[in-house]
N, C-alpha and C positions, 0 to 999 in steps of 0.2 A: 893386255890391249896394248898395241901399236899403232902409229899413224905411218900408214902404207900406200905406195902407189901401186897400180896394178901389177907392175912388174914385180916389186918387191912381194906383193900377196900371191902371186904365182910362181914364184920362187920358194917361197915359205912352204906353199902346197906340196910342190916337188920335193925339197927338202925331207919333209914330213913323211910322205910315200916311199920315199927312198930310204929312210931310216928306220920304218916299222914293218916292211916287207920287203924280204930279199928278192922275191920274184919280179919286182919293178924293175924296170929297164928301161931310160932313155938313149934316144938315137935320133941323129939329124944332122943335119950340115953345119959344122963349125959351131956347135952345142959346147963342146968339150973345154977346149983350152981358151976359147975365146968367148965362151957364155953365150953363143947364139948371137945372130945380128941384132937384137934387141936387147940382149944380156939375160935374159929370163932365166937360162940355166948356170947363171955367173956363178962362179966356186964349187959347183956341184961335184964336177969330175974330179976336183983336187982332193975332194973331202970323202968321195965313195968309190973313186977308180976310175980307170978306162974300161974295165969291164961291166960297170954299171950306168957310165955314161958314154955313150959311142958315137963318135965321128963317124959320118959314113961318107961316102962318095957322093959326088953331086947327080944323084941318080933318085928323082922321087918315086918313080915305078919301082926301085929296088927298095927304097926305106919303107914304103907300105908293105911291098911283096914280103920283106924280111920281119915286117911287125907281125903280119899276119902268121906266117909260120911260128914265130916265137910264142904267138897267143895260143895256136893251138897244141904245143907241146909243153905247156904248164908256165909260161913266164906270162908276165903282165906289162906289155911294152907301151910308154909313153911316147910316140913319135913327133917329131916338129916338122914342119915343112916351112920353108923360111918365109914365104910369103904366099898367101892363098892362091894368087896368080899361077904360082907353080904347080899346082895340085893336078891341074888339067891332065899331065902327061902320065899319073897313075891313076886315071878314072876307071880303067879296065880293072884294076885290082879292087878299087874302093868299090865300085858298084858290081862286078860280078864274080867277086870272092868274098870280101870283108861283110858285106851287106847279105850275103846269101847262105853263106855256110851252115848257119843254125837251121834254116829252112832246108835247105838242102840235105842237112843229115838226120832231119827229122828230129832235132833237138839234141843229137847226141853229142854234136861239137858247139861249142861257143867261140867267141873270138871278143876276148876281155882285153881290149885296146882302147887307147883314146889316142887320136890323130888330131894333134894341134897346130894351130896355125894365125898368125895375123892377118886381117883381113880388112878392107874398106880405105878410105882415102884420109886426106888432112894432113899429109907429112909430104906434100911434092915429089910422090912417089912416081906420077906419070901413069900412062894407060897399062902397063904391064906390073905396077906395083899397088894396086889401089883399087882393084875390082873387089865387088860383094858378091859371091855366088852362092850364097846359103841356099837359093832355091834346088841348085841342083842336087844339094844333097836331102833337102826335105821333100822330094820329090822320089826319093828311093827307099822303099820299104826294107826295114831291117838295120837302119840306120837311126841313130838318135842325134840330133843336132842342137848344141847348147852355145849360147852366146852371153858372156858377163857384160854388165855395163857399170860396174865399179868394182874395188879391190874386194870387200867385204862377200859380194858373190862370187866374185873371181877364184879366191881360195876354196871357198866352200862347194861352189858346183865342181871344180877340178876334183876334189877328194872324193865328191859322189860320182861323177864319171868313172875314175880309176876303180870304183868297187860296183859298179852298175851290172857288169858282167857281160855286156854286150858292146858291141862297138860304137863309139861316141866320136862324134866330129865336134870339136870344141875350138869354135870361132872366138878370136880374140882382137876387138877393136885397137888397133895399134894408135889410133888418134887418141886414146884414152890412156895410152900405157903409163905416159909420166903426167899427165894435164891433171889428173884428179889425185887426190889422196883421202882416205878414210880409216876409221878406226876398225882394226881387224885383230882377232883374237889371236894369240901367238900359239895356243895348244890348237888341237885338232877339233874340227866342226863339220857341218855338212849343211848343205844348201839343196833342199829336193830336187832332183830333176822332173819336170813336167807341172809344175807349179809356178804361176806367172805371180808378180809382186804387185800389189797395188799401192803405188807410191804416195799418191795424194788422192783426196776421196772429194768430191763435188758432186753437182746436180744438173749442171746445164750441157755438158759434154763430155764423151768417152774419149780419150786420146791413147790411141794402142801404139805402142812402139817397142824397140829394143836395141840392144847394143848403143853405137856410137850416138845415136839420135837422143837418148835418155836424156843427158845432160843439157841439150839444146831445148827440149820438149820443156823439162822441168823450169830451166831458167825463163822460157817465153812464158808459160802461164804464171809464176810468180811474179815476173816483172809487170803482166799486163793484168793480173788480178782476176785471172779467168777461174771460175768454178767449174772445177774439171775434175773426172775420175782421170789419174794416169797410170796406164799399167804398163809395165816391164814385163814383156813374155818371158825373157830368161831362155825360154826351152822353145825353140822351134819346131822341133819333132820330138815327140809329141806336143801339140798346141794344147794350152789349158782354155779349152773353149767354153767351158763352164764360168770362168772367172769374166770372159769376154761377154758373154751372155746376159750375165749378171748385171754387168756395167750398162750395157746398152739398153736392157729393159728399164733401168733408173731413168737414164738422160735422154734415151731416144735419139741423140746425135752422135756420129759417131766419125774420127778423123783418124786415119792411118798414116804413120811416119816412118818412113825406113830410107837409107840413104842408096840401096839396091836400086837398079832401074824398075820402070814401072811396069812393063809388060809381062805379066805371068810371076809378078813378084810376091812376096808374103802377102801385101795389101790386097791382091787379087783373091787369094784364096780365103783370108778372112773376110773379104766383102762377101764370098759366096756363102760362107757358112752362117754370117748374121743373117744373109739373106734368107737361107732356108728356116732359121730357127727363131728368128725374131723380127721378120718383116713388119709383124703389125704394131711392134713397139716404136718404128721409126719416125721420125718428125722431119727427117729432111734425107736427101740422099748421103750415101756413105761417100767420104771422100779421102782420095790419096794425096799425100803429099812426099814425092819419092824423087830420086835421081831421075834425070831423062833417059830415054833410050838411046844411048851415044857412048861411045867408049870414054873412061875416065881423063879430064885433061890434065895437061901438065901444069898449066896456067888456068887462072880462072876456077880454081875448086870451088870459090865462095858460090860462085852460081850453080854449081853442080849439086853441091851438097844442101838439102833443105836447111832453110835457116829462120830465123824469128819473123820475118817479114811474110815468109810463104806458109809457117804455119798459121798466123795469126790472120792471112786471107782465108784459109779455111775456115778457122774458129768463127770469123767474122759471117762468113757466107753461111755457115749452118746455123748461127745465131738469128739470124736475120731471114731466114728461109721462109715461105709462106706469109 
């Protein structure tokens, strides 16, 4: 075991995958000599060569298109998009090709690839480097959408994603890249895709969250001594709805916390699923604590991203409801 940041854990996972499977190829902008904009791929090109760790032109559409072609011909590409904000120029390839080839071919062809990208705010990136667009991908059948919240999950989920056999969008909360550390096995291990993680058990409220908001929720609950279930979704598509409903039926009160904008965010879908399956267990409204429906600001990030005060307002409202 080693103490690692999320960047180090992801690098360890990529090192393992490259070292154990020669069909694994990394590609992206500046990921080779420079090790990527956040240095996640640092040192891998010098270790495995330019044929395994490829620097590409600054064309996201081309990166995704090349990766799909590689995956269809027996390789296992792991592509990096420098910032999730830049991924939108590749949405045609992602939605109309990457996500649909298995269905279109009747299962004859699959696309075993991972598309990695840092997302979210908290690093003063402004409106073009801070977006959380997870629901664009979660809305698309044929994709699997994963987002880790800690170094242990980051390595285990990335290894599972590469061995999944179908395309995975791997969203990395850049705010957590170097701000948290955790114990990570040096050897190979897997964190199952599609399984949420119950980080804390309680009886008064269920707090459902993921990605960058997990440390904020945990610190809020621990500091204020809240008797809460805290669920880290880890996988956004497919959702672990069984874990959510089990918790809701126990507590009867639900708050959903995410950094992405409120309208049509993951909180809206989770609220609908709870209403359909466990409405008789609810003791109050389902509350969402989210980013506002506005572009991400360069300044005033602390007002955009959900914080302790906003989370506690929701918890207090639920606990005093009725």
